[in-house]
N, C-alpha and C positions, 0 to 999 in steps of 0.2 A: 504493500500500500504506500501511497505518497505520504510524506510527513505532514503536509498541509494542503488544503484545497488551493489549487492554482487559479489565477485569474483567467477568465475566458480570453482567448486570443482574439484580436479584432477580425471582423468579417469584412470582406471586400465590398465596396459600394459601387464599383465600376467593373466592367468586364475584364477578367484577367487577360494579360497579354498573350498567354499561351492559348487562349481560345480564339484570339484574333487570327492566328495563323497556325494551323495544325502541323505545318511543316517546321515551325520554329523549334529549335532545340532547347529544351529546358535546362536550367542550371542543375548541376548534380546535387542530390540531397546533401545537406550539411552532415558532418560527422556527428554521431550520436554521443552525448556526454557519457563518460565512463560510468557514472552513477545510474544512468538510464539504460545503457546498452545491455541487451541480453547476452549472456556468456555462451554464445553458440557459434558454430561454424557451419559452412555448407556440408562438411562431412557429418556433423551431428544431425542436420536436417535429413540428409540422405539415409542415415542409419535407421531413422524412424519413419521412413516413407513406406509404411505398411498399411494394409487394409484394416479397418476397424469401425465399430459403431460410433454414431455421433452422440449417443446417450441423451436424446431428448426424452427418453423413458428408460426404465429398466424394470423387467426384461424389455428388450427391443421389439419393435413391431413385427419382425420376422418370426417371432415366437407366438404370435397370436394364433388362435385355433378357431375353426368353424363350429366347434362344440359350444362355444360361447356365443349366444345370439341375443335377439331382442328381448326375450323374457328375462334373461340374466341381467341385461342392462336396466330394464324397467325395475327390477328388484333393487339394484344399486341406487337408482334415483329415489325410490320409496324409502330406503334406509337412510339416505341423506335427509330426506324430508322429516323423518321422525327422530333423527339423532340430533340432540341439542348442540353438541360440540361442532359437528360439521355444518349444521344450519346457521350457526353464528358467523361462519367465515364467508366472505364474499366469493362469488363465482368468477371464473374467466370464461369468456365466450369466444369461439372461433367459428367463422362462417366461410365456407369454401365456395367461391364463384368460379366455375371451371372454364368459362368461355374466353377465347382469344380470337382476335380478328385475323392474325397471321401466325405462322409457325416459326418459332425460334429453334434452330437445329440442336442447340445444346440442351434444351429443356428436358427435365426428367419428371416434371410435375404431372398431376392428373389434369388434363385439359381437353377441351373440345374446340377445334378451330372452325369458326363460322363467321360469316358476315351478316347473318340473319338475327338482328337484335331482338326480334319478337320472341326468340327462344328464351331470352332473359325474363320476359313476362310470365311464360309458363313455369320457369324455374322458381320464380318468386311465389307463385301459387302453391307449389309443392313445399317450399321452405316454410310457408305459413302453416301447412298441415303438420310438418314435422315439429315445429315449435309447439303447436297445440298438443301433440302427443307427448312431447317432453314435459310440458307444464302439467298435463293430467297426472303424471306420476310425481313430479318434483314439487308442484305447488306454484301458484302464480305469485309474482312479486319478489322473487329471490333477488338479493342485492348483487350487482355485477360491478367489479372494480377494474376489469380489463376486457377489452374487445379488440379482436383483430380480424380484418377481412383480407383473405388471401386467395390465391388462384393458381392457375388461370390468370385472369385480369379482372379484378373487381371494378375497374373503371370501364369495363365493357358495358356495365349497366348505365343507362342515361341518368340524368339528374332526378327525374321523376321516379325511376325504378329504385335508385339508391335511397331516395326519401321514403319510398314505400317499405323497403327493407328495414330501415331504422324505425319506422312506425310499428312494424311487426314485432321487432325486438322490444321496443318500449311498452307495447301492450302486454307483454309477458313478463318482463324483468324490470327492475329498477336500476338505472344506470347511476352509479355514485357520482356526485358532482366533482370529486377530485380524482376520478378514474383515468386510466390510460386507454385511449380509443384510437386505434391505428388502422391505416389502410394502405395496401400496396398500390403503387402508381406506375403505370406504363407511361412515360413522358410523351409518347406519340399519340396518346388518346385524350389529352387534357390540356387546358389552357388556364390562365389566371382566373378567369371568371368561374370556371367549373371548380377550380381549387377553392375559391372563396365559398362556394356553396357547400363544399365538404366541411369547411370550418363552421359554417352556420348549422350544419347537421350535428355537430358535436365532436367531430374528429379533431384530435389535438396532436397527432403524430402521423408522419408520412414516411413511406419507404419507397424511394425511387429505384427502379430497376435500370441501371446504367450498363453494367458489365464491362464495357470498354468504350472509349471515345475514338479509338483509331478506326478510320473509315474502311480500311482493308479487312480488319477483323470483323467489323460489323457486317460487311458484305458476305464474308465467309460463313457467318452464323445466321444470316438472313434476319438481321435486326438493325435497320438503318435509322439512326436518330442523331441529328447534328448536335455537337457539343453545346452550341449556343442555345439550343432549345432547353437543354438541361439547366444551363445557368439561369435562363430567364425564369424557369419554374422555381429554382432555388431562391432567387431574389423575391419572387412573389410569395413563397412560403414564409420568408422572413417578415415581409410587410403584413401578412395576414396573422402573424403571431402564433404559428404552430410551435408547440413546446419542444419538439425534437424532430429532426429530419435525418433519416438514414439513407445511405447510398449503398447499393449492392454492386460489388465488383467481382469479376471472375478472372483468375489467371490460369493459364494452360490451354487457352482457346486456340483454334487454328489461326495461323498467320501472326500470332503474337511472338515478340522477341523480348528479351530483357530490356532493351533500350526503348522499344515502343511502349512497354508497360510502364517504364519510368515516366514517359510523357503523360500517360493517362493519370498516374498517381499525382504528378505535379499539378495537373489541372484540377483534380478532385480536391487536393489539399488547399488550393487557392479558394475553392468554393466553401471550404470549411463546414461540411455537414457535421451535425452533432455526433453522428455515429457512422461508421463504415463497416460493412460486412464484406470480408475478403474471402471468397470461396475458391477452392481448387476445383477445376473442372474434372469430373470423373467420366471418362469415355467408356461407356458400356453399351455399345450398339446392339449387342445381343439381347439386352433387356429393354432398351428404349429406342423404339423404331426411328424417331426423328434424327437421332444421332448418326444413323446410317448415311445421311446426306453429307456428313462431314468427311472431308478427305483426311484419312489417318496420316498420310505423308506430310500434311500441313501442320500437324500438331507439334508443339515444341517437345524436344527430347526431355527425358526425366531430369537430366542435369540442369537444363535450362529452366525447368519449373522450380527446382530447388533454388536456383539463382534468383528467380523472380521473387520467391517468397522471402529470401534473405534480404534482398534489396527493398522489398515492400515494407518489411518490419522496420528496417533502418529509416526509410523515408517517413513512414507514419509516426514513428517515435520522435524523430527530429522535428516533425511538424506539430508536436505537442499532444498527440493522441496517446491515450492509456490503453494498454492491451487488457481486454476484459477476460478473454479465454476463447478457446476454439478459434473461430474466424472473426471475432468481434473486437473493434476498436472504438473508443469514444473520447470526446473531449473531457478534460478533468471535471468540468462543471455539469456534465450531462448526468441525469438521474442514474444511468446505468453504472457510470464510473463511481459515483457517490455510493451507490449500493454495494459495489465491490469493496470499497475502502471500509465501509461500515459492517461488512460481513452479512449483508442482507440480500445477496444475490440468489436468485432462484432459476430453475430451468424447467421448461415444459416443451410441448411439441412445437412451439413457435421459436424456441431458442432461449437465450438468456432473458430474464425478466426481473423487474424490481418488485413485483407483486408477491405477497405471501404465497406459501406453498398450498394453493387452493385447488379445488376441483375445477376441471375444464369440461364444459359442455360444448360439443362439436356439432355443427349443423352443416348439412349439404353433402353432396356426393363425395365419397372417399374420406370424409373428415374423421379424424381420430381424436377421441376424448379420454378423459380420466375422471372417474367418480369413485371416491373411496379407494378400496384396494382392488379396483378393476380398471382395465383398459378396454376400449371398444372402437370399432371402425365401421363406418357406413359402407353400403354397397359402392363398388368402384365404377360401375357403369350407370349412365343416366337411366337406361331402360329398367334395370333392376331396382334402382332407387325409386323411380316413379311407381313401379309395380307394387313394391312393398307398401308404399304410402297409400296407394289405391285400395289396398287390402286393410287399411287402418292399422298397420303395424309399424313400429319403429324400424327404420331401415338398417339396423345393425346386423352385419353378416358374420362378423368374427370379433374375437377379443380375447381377454384373459382375466381370470380371477387369480390374484397373486397369492402365492404360498407364504408362509411365515419366513422362509429363507429368502424369497424374492423381496419382501418388504425390508428385511435386514440389509441385504446387499444393495438395495436401492438407496437406503440411507447412507451407506458408506460411499457409493459411487457419486451420489449427488453432493455429498460433503466435499469430495475431491474436486468435482467439476465446478462447484460454485464458490466454496470457501477456500479451497486449496489446502484443507486441513481436516484430519480426522482425529477427534479426541476419543481415546479408547474408553474412558470412563463414561462419557455421555452415551456412546453407543451401547455399552454394556448395561447401563441402567435402563435405557429405553427398551432394550430387547432381551434382557435377562440372560446374558451370555458372559462368558469369560473371553474377552476379545482376543487376547494373545493365543489362547488355546484354540478357539474356534477358527481363527484365521492364521494358524501357524504356517501352513503351506504358502499362503499369499504373502505373508511377511518375508518368508524366505525368497519368494520369487521377486520381491521388490529390491532385494539386496543389490543385484547388478545395476538397477536404475539408480539406486543411491550412490553406487560407486561412480556412475557417470554424471552425478551432480544434478539429477532431476528431482529427487526427493531426499528428505532427511528423515531417518528413522530414530525417533526418540523412545524413551522408556514409556511414555504415556501418550504419544501421538505420532501421526504421520503428517509431514508438512511438504507441500509442493514448493520447490525452489522457483525463483524468477525464471530461470531457464526451463524448468519443468512445466511451467504454465503453457508453453508452446507445444508440449507433447502430452497434455493432460489426458487425452484419449488413451494413449498407450499405458498410462499409469492406471486409469480406471479399468482398463481391460483385464488387469490382473485379478480383479474381484468379480469378474463376470463368469459365473459358474457355467453357463451355457456355452460361452465362447471357449472356455478352457477344455470343455468336453468335445467341442466340435471345431476342429481346426480348419474347416472349409470356410474361409472368410471372403471368398470372391464376390459374395453378394453385397459386401460393404464397400463404401468409397475409401480411398486412400487418405491417410492422415494428413499428408503434405499435399 
């Protein structure tokens, strides 16, 4: 953690020079101060370039089973309704809007490519049915402190459609006045006027899908969006008073080079979004059909990807961003960075969060939720989703009821992922175990990671080092019972 909260760095009020000429060579990132620089090398990054889960849940979604269905989920909702401790905590809501106007070749999300916007109207009617079925079990008026609209492209819905969706949610839930309400934005689908309407609807956080500003890369992945367009929207978001603006970037895309991605980072750092999500592209064409349109020969080599990550970490740190964990960076005054310093960081299916460890009600096709000691996922196809709702059934088709061991290991893994520390006594008291005896094999397996400077193993705790934060997935994997029993990890993305 930082010793003290830093002052927010100034935001630009004019267009950055790097946006005026995409061919202009940016200055090299400043050297990172010794106190801030992670003690890592490209060799360290390469050593841990392995496949592994992202741990937005434990057990991970690949462990869900079809034996868990709508009746099991309905029971979990009823138990929350009658349980005083759970009912006292606010909910998190996730709504999946699957539609996109065009196909991005890198995308691995559940989406439906169409230009027929009337399909959004049909979808909203079915979402309203699902909300009614959820409320019938959960009770009307549950407090919500976090809402996220993802996709697909939520801005596929026009202003009237999005307003209708918010009316549906407000008729069933109570949105806390100090809650976090976010929406993913495709910059190609929106302007300042529409952005203002989203602020009026109650959204206070935005996430812009940028990926890369290099025109050759954009063409290679079929996502053309001028850098100036992104800058204009960022400036508009500042004027409209959004509390936090995130930008998504991806490294490892076709046509990318270390120097071209340096230019992208320089431009994004000049924009100074509150948060930056820096994802590694996972090329899995055998699983995701759109990726088959990407020329494998145009992808950067593994060593180049490692170099991109190393340079990105240096550039973002030099620009004043705090590394949150996994793929996330934030300005020191952003709520996410403050939550990390104060040990209040949490993690759910949307990634890192400042909200308490609360139940997540998921709505829409393929959406994944968590209620109590259960996980659930809705039908992945629109046809099956609609059919189940036409039958008056919750559209859950698979999920998992966690065992006692699952709950225990989830506590350990989330403590590592969020706080970077596991206190043996607190886990022992909460789960009635002898930590050292129960996890003797895991502690032994951590020894090589400790020798490499990623963790420190004390008498009473495990602590992730500053370097270890960049490989926290590898550390958490040690406590994943399923992963240790099943070494076939090809279904997961690579850590780097």
